C-alpha positions in Angstrom: 0.0 0.0 0.0 1.4 3.4 -1.0 1.6 6.0 1.8 0.5 9.5 1.2 3.5 11.0 3.0 7.2 10.4 2.1 10.4 12.2 3.1 12.5 10.8 0.2 10.3 11.8 -2.7 9.3 15.1 -4.3 7.8 17.3 -1.6 5.3 18.8 -3.9 3.9 15.4 -4.8 3.8 14.2 -1.2 2.7 17.3 0.6 5.7 17.9 2.8 5.2 20.9 5.0 8.6 21.3 6.7 12.1 21.5 5.5 14.7 20.4 7.9 18.1 21.6 7.0 20.9 19.8 8.8 24.3 21.5 8.9 27.3 19.2 9.1 30.2 19.9 11.4 33.9 19.6 10.5 36.3 17.5 12.5 36.9 20.4 14.9 33.2 20.6 15.8 32.8 23.9 13.9 29.6 24.3 11.9 30.2 24.5 8.2 28.3 27.3 6.5 28.8 26.1 2.9 25.7 24.9 1.2 27.4 21.7 0.1 27.8 20.8 3.8 24.1 20.8 4.5 21.4 18.2 3.8 17.7 19.2 3.4 14.9 16.8 4.3 11.4 17.5 3.2 9.3 16.1 6.0 5.8 16.3 7.6 5.5 18.0 11.0 3.0 15.4 12.2 5.8 12.8 12.0 7.7 14.8 14.6 5.0 16.4 16.8 1.6 15.3 18.1 -1.3 17.2 16.6 -1.8 19.4 19.7 1.8 20.4 19.6 1.5 21.4 16.0 -1.5 23.6 16.9 0.5 25.2 19.7 3.6 25.8 17.6 2.7 29.5 16.8 2.6 30.0 20.6 5.9 28.3 20.9 7.4 30.7 18.3 5.8 33.7 20.1 7.5 32.6 23.3 10.9 32.1 21.6 10.9 35.3 19.7 9.5 37.6 22.4 11.2 35.9 25.4 7.8 35.2 27.1 4.2 34.8 26.4 2.6 37.5 24.3 -0.4 39.4 25.5 -2.6 37.6 23.0 -1.3 34.3 24.4 -2.9 35.2 27.8 -5.6 32.6 27.4 -3.6 29.5 27.6 -5.8 26.6 28.5 -4.5 23.3 29.8 -4.3 21.8 26.3 -2.0 24.5 25.2 0.1 24.5 28.4 0.6 20.7 28.0 1.4 21.0 24.3 3.9 23.9 25.0 5.5 21.9 27.8 5.9 19.0 25.3 7.5 21.3 22.8 9.8 22.8 25.4 11.0 19.3 26.2 11.4 18.1 22.6 13.0 21.2 21.4 15.1 21.9 24.5 13.8 25.2 25.7 14.2 25.2 29.5 12.7 28.7 29.9 9.5 27.6 28.3 9.4 24.4 30.4 9.7 26.5 33.5 7.0 28.9 32.3 4.6 26.1 31.5 5.1 24.5 34.9 4.5 27.9 36.5 1.3 28.4 34.5 0.1 24.9 35.3 0.7 25.4 39.0 -1.1 28.7 38.9 -4.1 27.3 37.0 -4.5 24.0 38.9 -7.2 24.8 41.5 -7.7 21.3 42.8 -7.8 17.6 42.2 -10.2 17.8 39.3 -7.9 20.1 37.4 -5.0 17.8 38.3 -6.8 14.8 36.9 -7.2 16.7 33.6 -3.6 17.7 33.5 -2.5 14.1 34.2 -4.6 12.7 31.4 -3.4 15.3 28.9 0.2 14.7 29.9 -0.2 11.0 29.5 -1.6 11.6 26.0 1.8 13.0 25.1 3.5 9.9 26.5 3.7 11.2 30.0 5.7 14.1 31.3 7.3 13.3 34.6 7.3 16.8 36.1 3.7 17.4 35.3 2.6 13.9 36.5 4.6 14.2 39.7 3.1 17.6 40.6 -0.4 16.8 39.5 -0.6 13.4 41.2 0.0 15.0 44.6 -3.2 17.0 44.0 -5.1 14.0 42.6 -4.2 12.1 45.8 -6.4 14.5 47.8 -9.6 13.2 46.2 -12.1 11.7 48.6 -12.1 7.9 48.7 -15.5 7.6 47.0 -14.2 9.5 44.0 -11.3 7.1 43.7 -13.7 4.2 43.7 -16.6 5.5 41.6 -15.5 8.4 39.4 -15.1 7.2 35.8 -12.5 9.9 34.9 -10.4 9.0 37.9 -10.7 5.3 37.0 -9.6 6.1 33.5 -6.6 8.0 34.8 -5.6 5.2 37.1 -5.8 2.8 34.2 -3.7 5.1 32.0 -0.9 5.4 34.6 2.1 3.2 34.4 2.2 0.7 37.3 4.9 2.6 39.2 2.8 5.8 39.0 -0.3 3.9 40.2 1.6 2.8 43.2 2.9 6.3 43.8 -0.6 7.7 43.6 -2.0 5.2 46.1 0.9 5.8 48.5 0.3 9.5 48.3 -3.5 9.0 48.8 -2.8 6.9 51.9 -0.4 9.4 53.3 -2.9 12.2 52.7 -5.6 10.1 54.4 -3.4 9.5 57.3 -2.6 13.1 57.9 -6.2 14.2 57.5 -7.7 11.3 59.5 -9.6 10.4 56.4 -10.7 6.8 55.9 -9.4 5.2 52.8 -10.3 1.6 52.0 -8.9 -0.6 49.2 -11.2 -3.2 47.6 
């Protein structure tokens, strides 16, 4: 079966939307500026980035070029924050990673928000910093929510086993410190 996307064929025939130009280095580690020392690949951005990250890419560029979020970026919902955090990790932009963590912490008003952030982060393959922070908040949910809430159940099912254990340990610790009853069935 012939695929509709290719990186080795004519980009006009196969709808490539990105050009990746790779500059080669000489033996001393210096970047060569001559055109003969570069290779251009015509690729598709969806092969590199999840759809949400592609949609957030203009916000990523705003951040890079302005040194922060632009005023018209003020309405950053959790989807965009997670996508930008993913981009900051993939494209090695620590200042954006720090800004997205700060925004997430500011916007997370309780365990329900934390459940949403966790699920979105897991949709990108998990993001340790986000999961670790948000799971602390999820652990404060009442026992009945752990047992009956479909979204919480879905989150628990999505978590890798070690994160499931971490969540339950934190929930038990929180229950102990708040004298809350927590039963496992």
